[in-house]
C-alpha positions as MATLAB code, in Angstrom:
seq = 'MGCPDCGAMSLPASGPDGSWVARETLLGRISTLSRPRRALLVTAVAVTLCSLVGVGSLLSDVPDGARGNEAAFEDDLRGRGVPTRISPSSLPGLSAPPSPSPAPSRRATPTPTVEPPPAKAPVHVKTPAPSKKPSPSPSGLPGYTGWAGPGCTTNVYQEYGRYQSGGGYGGGYGGGYRHDAGYGGGWYDLQSGGYRGGTCDGRFTAVPMSGHPYEDGQGTAIWSWPIGKGYDECHLAVYVPNSGRDGDVAGNPTVYQVLASAASGHYPQATFGVRQIDHRGSLVAVGSYPVEGESFTVQLLDRGQASWGAHHAAAQMKLSCTT';
ca = [
     114.109   60.441  224.000;
     116.929   58.030  224.015;
     118.417   55.949  227.027;
     122.145   56.749  227.347;
     122.913   53.595  229.366;
     120.859   50.907  227.555;
     120.806   52.439  224.134;
     117.198   52.454  223.458;
     115.528   55.179  221.968;
     112.407   56.702  223.156;
     109.485   56.920  220.531;
     107.835   60.073  220.391;
     104.707   59.875  222.267;
     101.569   59.325  220.155;
      98.981   62.064  220.052;
      95.638   60.922  221.516;
      94.694   59.734  218.517;
      98.002   57.679  217.517;
      98.635   59.651  214.454;
     102.326   59.162  214.398;
     101.847   55.684  213.463;
     100.006   56.078  210.401;
     102.688   58.605  209.358;
     105.433   56.175  209.523;
     103.387   53.130  207.379;
     102.590   53.377  203.629;
      98.858   52.770  204.420;
      99.286   55.189  207.232;
     100.428   57.998  204.928;
      97.802   57.218  202.185;
      95.068   57.097  204.865;
      96.610   60.792  205.673;
      95.902   61.698  202.174;
      92.526   63.549  201.666;
      89.702   62.230  199.764;
      90.299   63.786  195.809;
      93.975   62.949  196.372;
      93.455   59.266  197.443;
      91.141   59.132  193.994;
      93.285   59.987  191.926;
      95.990   57.950  193.435;
      93.557   55.083  193.212;
      93.285   55.888  189.393;
      96.663   56.112  188.796;
      97.688   52.725  190.179;
      95.472   51.056  187.889;
      96.208   52.933  185.053;
      99.597   51.647  185.612;
      98.877   47.993  186.279;
      96.744   47.931  183.199;
      99.528   49.221  181.036;
     102.115   46.310  182.825;
      99.213   43.724  181.792;
      99.088   44.635  178.369;
     102.756   45.131  177.350;
     103.069   41.699  179.255;
     100.639   39.835  177.084;
     102.432   41.431  173.898;
     105.896   40.379  174.833;
     104.360   37.073  175.374;
     102.821   36.613  171.959;
     106.296   37.297  170.056;
     107.700   34.896  168.217;
     111.248   33.742  169.633;
     113.140   34.448  166.066;
     111.797   37.741  165.878;
     112.604   39.012  169.395;
     115.588   40.335  168.116;
     114.461   42.031  164.857;
     113.171   45.696  165.509;
     111.462   45.597  162.039;
     109.772   42.481  162.025;
     108.045   43.506  165.994;
     107.019   46.933  164.316;
     105.076   45.124  161.216;
     104.025   42.689  164.420;
     102.526   45.846  166.191;
     100.580   47.073  163.095;
      99.077   44.494  162.153;
      97.495   44.103  165.871;
      96.440   47.650  165.295;
      98.992   49.283  168.077;
     100.310   52.759  166.766;
     104.444   52.558  166.826;
     104.719   56.286  166.165;
     102.535   58.986  167.729;
     102.434   62.505  165.689;
     101.951   65.763  167.088;
      98.324   66.859  166.475;
      97.656   70.215  164.096;
      97.822   73.540  165.893;
      95.386   75.826  165.781;
      95.396   77.549  163.059;
      98.010   75.481  160.982;
      96.703   73.106  158.466;
      97.811   69.380  158.341;
     101.165   68.487  156.930;
     100.785   66.596  153.241;
     100.815   63.461  153.932;
     104.329   61.809  151.908;
     103.755   60.579  148.622;
     104.090   57.266  147.772;
     107.688   56.282  146.138;
     107.517   55.926  142.654;
     107.559   52.601  141.049;
     111.259   51.278  139.636;
     109.255   50.228  136.748;
     108.890   51.622  133.223;
     105.279   52.586  132.616;
     104.621   51.404  128.907;
     104.043   54.442  126.528;
     100.584   53.781  125.101;
     100.406   53.229  121.310;
      98.549   55.919  119.596;
      96.967   55.062  116.370;
      97.507   58.269  113.850;
      94.026   58.820  112.387;
      92.516   57.467  109.314;
      93.755   59.384  106.111;
      90.947   61.467  104.172;
      90.317   61.102  100.821;
      91.838   63.468   98.423;
      89.029   66.070   97.248;
      89.386   67.248   93.710;
      87.889   70.201   93.095;
      87.098   70.824   89.271;
      87.189   74.393   88.219;
      84.954   74.942   85.330;
      86.698   75.979   82.412;
      86.162   79.722   81.703;
      83.828   80.365   78.767;
      84.891   80.823   75.208;
      82.278   83.401   74.190;
      83.297   87.050   75.288;
      80.668   88.231   77.880;
      78.950   90.920   76.292;
      79.198   94.613   77.644;
      76.144   95.813   79.929;
      74.739   97.820   77.059;
      74.896   94.538   75.246;
      76.773   96.246   72.463;
      79.966   94.327   71.261;
      83.468   96.003   71.911;
      85.010   97.448   68.822;
      88.478   96.693   67.728;
      89.899   97.816   64.039;
      93.565   98.669   62.273;
      93.722  101.814   60.057;
      96.845  103.027   57.986;
      98.864  102.745   54.854;
      98.175   99.415   53.205;
      95.005   98.569   55.413;
      91.505   97.896   53.561;
      89.447   98.928   56.693;
      88.476  102.399   58.276;
      90.422  105.517   56.695;
      93.728  106.749   56.277;
      94.908  110.098   54.821;
      97.637  112.382   54.312;
      97.645  116.483   53.533;
     100.452  118.299   52.164;
     102.225  115.569   50.837;
     105.101  116.254   48.240;
     108.291  115.253   46.228;
     111.560  116.693   46.203;
     115.009  115.833   44.688;
     113.021  112.726   42.750;
     115.524  110.388   44.796;
     114.574  107.655   47.272;
     114.508  109.364   50.767;
     116.785  112.216   49.347;
     117.202  115.640   47.818;
     116.755  118.873   49.035;
     114.223  121.123   49.941;
     110.952  120.785   52.033;
     111.302  121.023   55.473;
     109.376  123.871   57.306;
     109.000  126.439   54.994;
     110.506  124.901   52.093;
     113.600  126.268   53.450;
     116.809  123.977   51.801;
     118.041  121.712   53.994;
     117.823  117.649   54.504;
     114.653  116.248   54.644;
     113.444  115.568   51.115;
     110.220  114.970   50.466;
     107.125  112.066   51.237;
     107.727  108.743   50.212;
     106.180  105.068   50.378;
     107.941  102.021   51.859;
     106.501   98.690   50.498;
     107.000   96.811   53.509;
     108.577   97.139   57.809;
     105.176   98.141   58.641;
     102.237   95.778   60.601;
     101.723   93.025   58.148;
      98.348   90.885   59.394;
      94.671   90.993   59.528;
      93.680   94.135   56.683;
      96.720   95.656   56.481;
      99.591   94.708   53.694;
     102.985   96.296   56.190;
     103.713   99.346   53.486;
     103.778  102.411   55.570;
     104.904  106.134   54.374;
     108.046  108.564   55.436;
     107.304  111.781   56.133;
     109.464  114.798   56.120;
     109.943  117.020   59.233;
     109.294  120.687   59.695;
     112.850  121.484   60.290;
     112.087  123.117   64.053;
     111.233  120.867   66.977;
     108.374  122.658   68.031;
     106.654  124.191   64.669;
     104.372  122.334   62.510;
     105.258  122.652   58.670;
     102.381  121.638   55.819;
     102.506  117.842   56.131;
      99.955  115.740   57.926;
      98.650  111.975   58.289;
      95.360  111.163   59.939;
      94.052  108.059   60.804;
      89.998  107.361   61.286;
      87.816  104.627   62.549;
      84.068  105.425   62.461;
      83.165  103.273   65.513;
      79.668  104.664   65.662;
      77.239  105.063   68.751;
      77.548  103.866   72.717;
      81.238  103.159   73.195;
      82.338  105.096   76.391;
      86.464  105.474   75.861;
      89.000  103.624   73.304;
      92.378  102.014   73.797;
      95.073  103.119   70.867;
      98.277  101.287   70.002;
     100.687  102.639   67.606;
     103.036  100.276   65.273;
     106.570  101.747   64.881;
     107.705  100.286   61.687;
     111.412   99.044   61.101;
     112.686   98.915   57.216;
     116.309   98.584   58.033;
     117.157  102.419   57.074;
     117.452  104.340   60.170;
     116.215  107.482   58.221;
     112.982  106.291   57.255;
     111.971  105.934   61.222;
     113.502  108.544   63.263;
     111.141  110.271   65.099;
     112.577  111.485   68.664;
     109.790  112.101   69.319;
     106.845  111.854   66.816;
     103.906  114.111   67.772;
     100.135  113.138   67.822;
      97.066  114.384   68.578;
      93.263  112.825   69.351;
      90.516  114.895   67.959;
      87.124  114.882   68.744;
      86.321  114.701   64.480;
      88.475  114.203   61.598;
      87.081  117.775   59.885;
      89.342  120.703   60.038;
      89.249  122.961   62.925;
      87.945  120.593   65.359;
      89.868  120.789   68.882;
      92.542  118.046   69.746;
      91.733  116.083   72.752;
      94.844  115.080   73.714;
      98.723  115.113   72.870;
     101.401  112.418   72.889;
     104.635  111.392   71.371;
     106.403  108.370   70.610;
     109.917  107.858   70.539;
     110.232  106.011   67.171;
     113.933  105.705   67.331;
     113.355  103.815   70.072;
     110.490  101.168   69.247;
     111.454  100.142   65.878;
     108.975   97.162   64.829;
     107.004   97.064   67.547;
     103.326   97.939   68.598;
     103.165  100.867   71.550;
     100.297  101.020   73.887;
      99.625  104.740   74.076;
      96.736  104.687   76.554;
      93.022  104.868   76.745;
      90.544  108.305   75.870;
      87.306  109.087   75.952;
      84.867  109.094   73.056;
      82.834  112.169   72.312;
      81.353  111.167   68.915;
      80.700  108.432   66.373;
      84.271  108.039   65.467;
      88.137  108.666   66.780;
      90.745  110.351   64.573;
      94.416  110.956   65.740;
      96.874  113.172   63.693;
     100.190  113.027   62.987;
     102.237  116.486   63.438;
     105.636  116.916   61.025;
     107.665  119.093   63.502;
     110.694  117.779   64.156;
     114.544  118.970   63.370;
     115.598  117.717   59.938;
     119.076  116.362   59.919;
     120.454  113.881   57.935;
     117.599  113.270   55.762;
     115.337  112.075   59.225;
     111.385  111.321   58.428;
     108.505  110.620   60.574;
     106.931  106.975   60.075;
     103.230  107.003   59.236;
     102.351  103.033   59.619;
      99.615  101.718   60.805;
      97.477  101.779   64.222;
      94.961   99.743   66.446;
      91.850  101.085   68.375;
      89.500   99.082   70.980;
      86.833  100.310   72.217;
      84.607   99.392   75.165;
      80.946  100.675   76.336;
];
């Protein structure tokens, strides 16, 4: 209540316990708080005072030259163990962020020198020279090799149905298939042009053709080798001579048969032909054939178209047998 005349203000009447006085002062307000709130207030005041005291002591210890240097100040705080940055704690369920890796050094890392391994000494392997002695066959029987033909002193060469006609060298008329008139002449011998070596002197025989490409006449030549027992297979090669005259060696082809025996009437094991006009002066490998007895025999057939005095050449043959 105020006094209009004196300007004085009347204070509100206090309660029976004087509570208005307590509410108007700081201590009075504190006294009006409940006990738990007063305990919290006292704790907060104590923490605030401790913080102020700690900051003041730090500020008093910082050198004057470093007060304006923020980086130096932070370094000093780190040295005292006071954290300058507070990172948020990891949230539940999330892994902690990886710590930053240190910056790589600018200094070049020297490359280590790797010494090469010691060189190995070369190893010399000596290959034994092959033995010059021929290895014996499983049965202990040595291999067989032999030549046969005109002018050879080994093995057997025979001629059948031989005749001469006209009396001239490689010429004349008559002879041939059924002795019809026509070119072909008779048989004649040449002293060179065949295989010369070993037991053979190089001569060969000119055999007149029958006059028909598929029919045989009366002339034939036979080569035979008495090889003996124990051989299973023989390889045959035919030498085609070259006299310098095409009519002497003109088989196209000359037909041969491999016989089971040299005796007449035995059946042929195989038949083959050699184009003499394409192989003059060479040894022609024919093939391998089984052995059925103690000898190996080959027969020449005189079938062939006779013209311009064409003859088959009967020269040397080479036989090689194995067990």
